C-alpha positions as CSV (number, residue, x, y, z in Angstrom):
1,M,22.3,-3.4,-13.9
2,G,21.1,-1.5,-17.1
3,C,17.8,-2.0,-18.5
4,R,17.8,-4.1,-21.6
5,W,14.1,-5.1,-21.6
6,R,11.2,-2.7,-22.0
7,S,7.6,-3.0,-21.1
8,I,5.1,-0.7,-22.7
9,T,2.1,0.0,-20.4
10,D,-0.6,2.6,-20.0
11,W,-0.8,5.2,-17.1
12,K,-2.8,3.1,-14.6
13,N,-1.3,3.5,-11.2
14,V,-0.6,-0.2,-10.9
15,Y,2.3,0.4,-13.3
16,V,3.3,4.0,-12.7
17,R,2.4,6.8,-10.3
18,E,3.1,10.3,-9.4
19,A,5.8,11.2,-6.8
20,N,4.5,12.0,-3.3
21,A,5.8,15.0,-1.2
22,E,8.7,13.1,0.3
23,E,9.9,11.7,-3.0
24,Q,9.6,15.2,-4.6
25,A,11.8,16.7,-1.8
26,T,14.4,14.0,-2.1
27,G,14.2,13.3,-5.8
28,A,13.5,9.6,-5.3
29,V,11.9,7.8,-8.2
30,P,8.3,6.9,-7.5
31,L,7.7,3.2,-7.9
32,T,4.7,1.0,-7.7
33,Q,5.1,-2.6,-6.6
34,F,5.0,-3.6,-10.2
35,G,7.6,-1.0,-11.1
36,R,9.9,-2.0,-8.3
37,M,9.8,-5.6,-9.5
38,C,10.5,-4.5,-13.1
39,A,13.4,-2.4,-11.9
40,A,14.8,-5.4,-9.9
41,L,14.7,-7.4,-13.1
42,G,16.2,-4.8,-15.2
43,I,13.0,-4.0,-17.1
44,Q,12.2,-0.4,-18.2
45,I,8.6,0.6,-18.1
46,I,7.5,2.9,-20.9
47,A,4.1,4.5,-20.4
48,A,2.2,5.0,-23.5
49,S,0.9,8.6,-23.9
50,S,-0.3,8.7,-27.5
51,P,-3.4,6.9,-28.9
52,Q,-1.1,5.3,-31.4
53,A,1.2,3.8,-28.8
54,K,-1.8,2.6,-26.7
55,G,-3.2,1.0,-29.8
56,R,-0.2,-1.2,-30.3
57,V,-0.6,-2.6,-26.8
58,E,-4.4,-3.0,-26.9
59,R,-4.5,-4.3,-30.4
60,N,-2.4,-7.3,-29.6
61,H,-4.3,-8.0,-26.4
62,G,-7.6,-7.7,-28.2
63,T,-6.5,-10.1,-31.0
64,H,-5.6,-12.8,-28.5
65,Q,-8.6,-12.2,-26.2
66,D,-11.0,-12.5,-29.2
67,R,-9.4,-15.1,-31.4
68,L,-8.0,-17.4,-28.8
69,V,-11.1,-17.6,-26.8
70,K,-13.2,-18.6,-29.7
71,K,-10.8,-21.2,-30.9
72,L,-10.7,-22.8,-27.4
73,R,-14.4,-22.9,-27.3
74,R,-14.7,-24.5,-30.7
75,L,-12.3,-27.2,-29.8
76,G,-14.0,-27.9,-26.4
77,I,-10.8,-27.0,-24.4
78,A,-11.6,-26.2,-20.8
79,D,-8.6,-27.2,-18.7
80,D,-5.2,-25.6,-18.2
81,A,-3.1,-28.6,-19.6
82,A,-5.0,-28.9,-22.8
83,A,-5.0,-25.1,-23.3
84,N,-1.2,-24.9,-22.8
85,A,-0.6,-27.8,-25.3
86,F,-2.8,-25.9,-27.9
87,L,-0.9,-22.7,-27.4
88,E,2.5,-24.3,-27.9
89,T,1.7,-26.6,-30.7
90,T,-1.0,-24.8,-32.7
91,Y,-2.0,-21.3,-31.8
92,L,1.3,-19.6,-31.3
93,P,3.0,-21.1,-34.5
94,E,0.0,-20.0,-36.6
95,H,-0.2,-16.5,-35.1
96,N,3.5,-15.8,-35.5
97,A,3.5,-17.1,-39.0
98,R,0.7,-14.6,-39.8
99,F,1.6,-11.6,-37.7
100,A,5.4,-11.7,-36.9
101,Q,7.7,-9.0,-38.2
102,A,11.3,-9.6,-39.0
103,P,13.7,-7.7,-36.6
104,A,15.8,-4.8,-37.9
105,S,18.9,-6.6,-36.6
106,A,19.6,-10.3,-36.4
107,E,21.6,-9.8,-33.1
108,D,20.0,-11.7,-30.1
109,F,19.5,-9.2,-27.3
110,H,17.9,-11.8,-24.9
111,R,19.4,-12.3,-21.5
112,R,19.7,-15.5,-19.6
113,T,16.6,-16.2,-17.6
114,P,17.2,-15.0,-13.9
115,S,17.6,-17.9,-11.4
116,R,14.7,-19.0,-9.5
117,V,16.0,-17.5,-6.3
118,A,16.4,-14.1,-8.1
119,L,12.9,-14.3,-9.5
120,D,11.3,-15.2,-6.1
121,R,13.3,-12.3,-4.5
122,A,12.2,-9.7,-7.0
123,L,8.6,-10.9,-7.3
124,Q,7.7,-10.1,-3.7
125,L,5.5,-7.4,-2.2
126,E,7.4,-4.8,-0.2
127,D,6.1,-2.3,2.3
128,T,7.4,-0.3,5.2
129,R,5.8,-0.2,8.6
130,V,6.4,1.9,11.7
131,L,7.5,0.1,14.9
132,S,5.4,0.9,18.0
133,N,7.0,1.4,21.4
134,D,6.4,-2.2,22.2
135,W,8.0,-3.5,19.0
136,V,4.8,-4.4,17.3
137,I,3.8,-3.6,13.6
138,R,0.3,-3.8,12.1
139,Y,0.4,-5.5,8.6
140,A,-2.8,-6.3,6.6
141,T,-5.0,-6.4,9.7
142,R,-2.4,-8.7,11.5
143,Y,-0.3,-7.7,14.5
144,L,3.2,-8.9,14.4
145,Q,5.5,-8.9,17.4
146,V,9.2,-8.2,16.4
147,T,11.9,-9.5,18.6
148,R,13.1,-6.7,20.7
149,Q,16.7,-5.5,20.0
150,S,17.0,-3.6,23.2
151,G,15.0,-2.5,26.3
152,H,14.4,0.9,24.8
153,A,11.6,1.9,22.5
154,P,12.5,2.0,18.8
155,A,11.8,5.7,18.4
156,R,9.3,5.4,15.5
157,S,11.8,3.5,13.5
158,T,10.5,1.7,10.4
159,V,10.9,-1.9,9.2
160,L,10.7,-3.5,5.7
161,V,8.1,-6.2,5.3
162,R,8.5,-8.6,2.4
163,E,5.7,-11.1,1.4
164,N,6.0,-13.8,-1.3
165,A,3.4,-15.3,-3.5
166,A,2.9,-18.1,-0.9
167,G,2.1,-15.6,1.8
168,A,5.4,-16.1,3.7
169,I,6.5,-12.9,5.5
170,E,9.9,-11.6,6.4
171,I,10.8,-8.5,8.4
172,R,14.0,-6.6,8.1
173,Y,15.0,-3.9,10.7
174,R,18.0,-1.7,9.6
175,G,18.9,-4.4,7.0
176,R,18.9,-7.3,9.5
177,L,16.4,-10.2,9.2
178,M,14.2,-10.1,12.3
179,H,12.3,-12.9,14.2
180,W,8.7,-12.2,14.7
181,S,5.5,-13.9,15.9
182,E,1.9,-13.0,15.3
183,I,-0.1,-11.8,18.4
184,P,-3.8,-11.3,18.9
185,A,-5.3,-7.9,18.1
186,P,-5.6,-5.8,21.2
187,P,-9.0,-5.5,22.7
188,A,-11.2,-2.7,21.2
189,K,-11.8,0.3,23.4
190,A,-15.1,0.4,25.2
191,A,-17.7,2.3,23.3
192,S,-19.3,5.2,25.0
193,L,-22.7,4.6,26.5
194,P,-25.7,5.6,24.3
195,P,-27.5,8.9,25.1
196,A,-30.6,8.7,27.2
197,V,-33.8,7.6,25.3
198,R,-35.9,10.6,24.7
199,P,-39.1,11.3,22.6
200,P,-38.5,12.4,19.1
201,G,-38.1,16.1,18.5
202,V,-37.2,16.9,22.1
203,A,-33.7,18.1,22.6
204,T,-31.7,17.6,25.7
205,T,-30.0,20.6,27.3
206,R,-27.0,20.5,29.6
207,R,-27.1,23.0,32.4
208,A,-24.0,24.8,33.3
209,W,-22.6,24.0,36.7
210,R,-22.5,26.7,39.2
211,P,-21.1,26.6,42.7
212,S,-23.4,27.2,45.7
213,A,-23.3,30.3,47.8
214,E,-21.5,28.4,50.5
215,H,-18.8,27.0,48.2
216,P,-15.2,28.3,48.9
217,W,-14.9,29.4,45.4
218,R,-17.9,31.6,45.7
219,R,-16.8,33.0,49.0
220,D,-13.4,33.9,47.7
221,Y,-14.8,35.5,44.6
222,L,-17.1,37.6,46.6
223,A,-14.4,38.7,48.9
224,I,-12.3,39.7,45.9
225,Q,-15.1,41.7,44.5
226,Q,-15.6,43.6,47.9
227,G,-11.9,44.4,48.0
228,V,-11.8,45.7,44.6
229,A,-14.9,47.9,45.3
230,A,-13.3,49.2,48.5
231,L,-10.2,50.2,46.7
232,A,-12.2,51.9,44.0
233,R,-14.1,54.0,46.6
234,G,-10.8,54.9,48.3
235,Q,-9.3,56.3,45.1
236,R,-12.2,58.6,44.6
């Protein structure tokens, strides 16, 4: 699907980002969550690099943020329904009559609005997670148990996690939709015992362990030393 729509943004990493090492090696296009959603809807992101291009974006936003807020305050509008009615019947018609520019071509390049299903599908967060040996993934501080596909470990395979605006999660493993259930977090490892309490400024020293004279290691070591010394005397 070719891009027929364009969105002019700045270089904030919510819109565009630099390629990581893996993407540089494979030639994959680096995408943010916003960029992936735009690509799914056929929208091309154009990151503004010059002050003039940035000014076009910011000037329009600044006009609305300044002018609209003051108008709403003067009219005493403080709820969504009244604000939307004011936008559609008064504010936008007046704004367009004053600032709109005639297009260079009369041809209508608008596309049909995507279906609700397509929009819901595109406007989801996507992330990859690695399956542990017990088929568990960690996602946003949650532990999700994926239904096992075999008795073997998944060999560090990855799954695609999708989350919609309502917080519903789906997990796909090798393109297949997986059943999963949330499980409690594993118990934390026992913390090491605190060091012995000692007066400030007094350092504790750890003495090296040495075997006693009767220890077999000490006896063997002495016997080896005596044998080496005897050989040395015999070679003289």
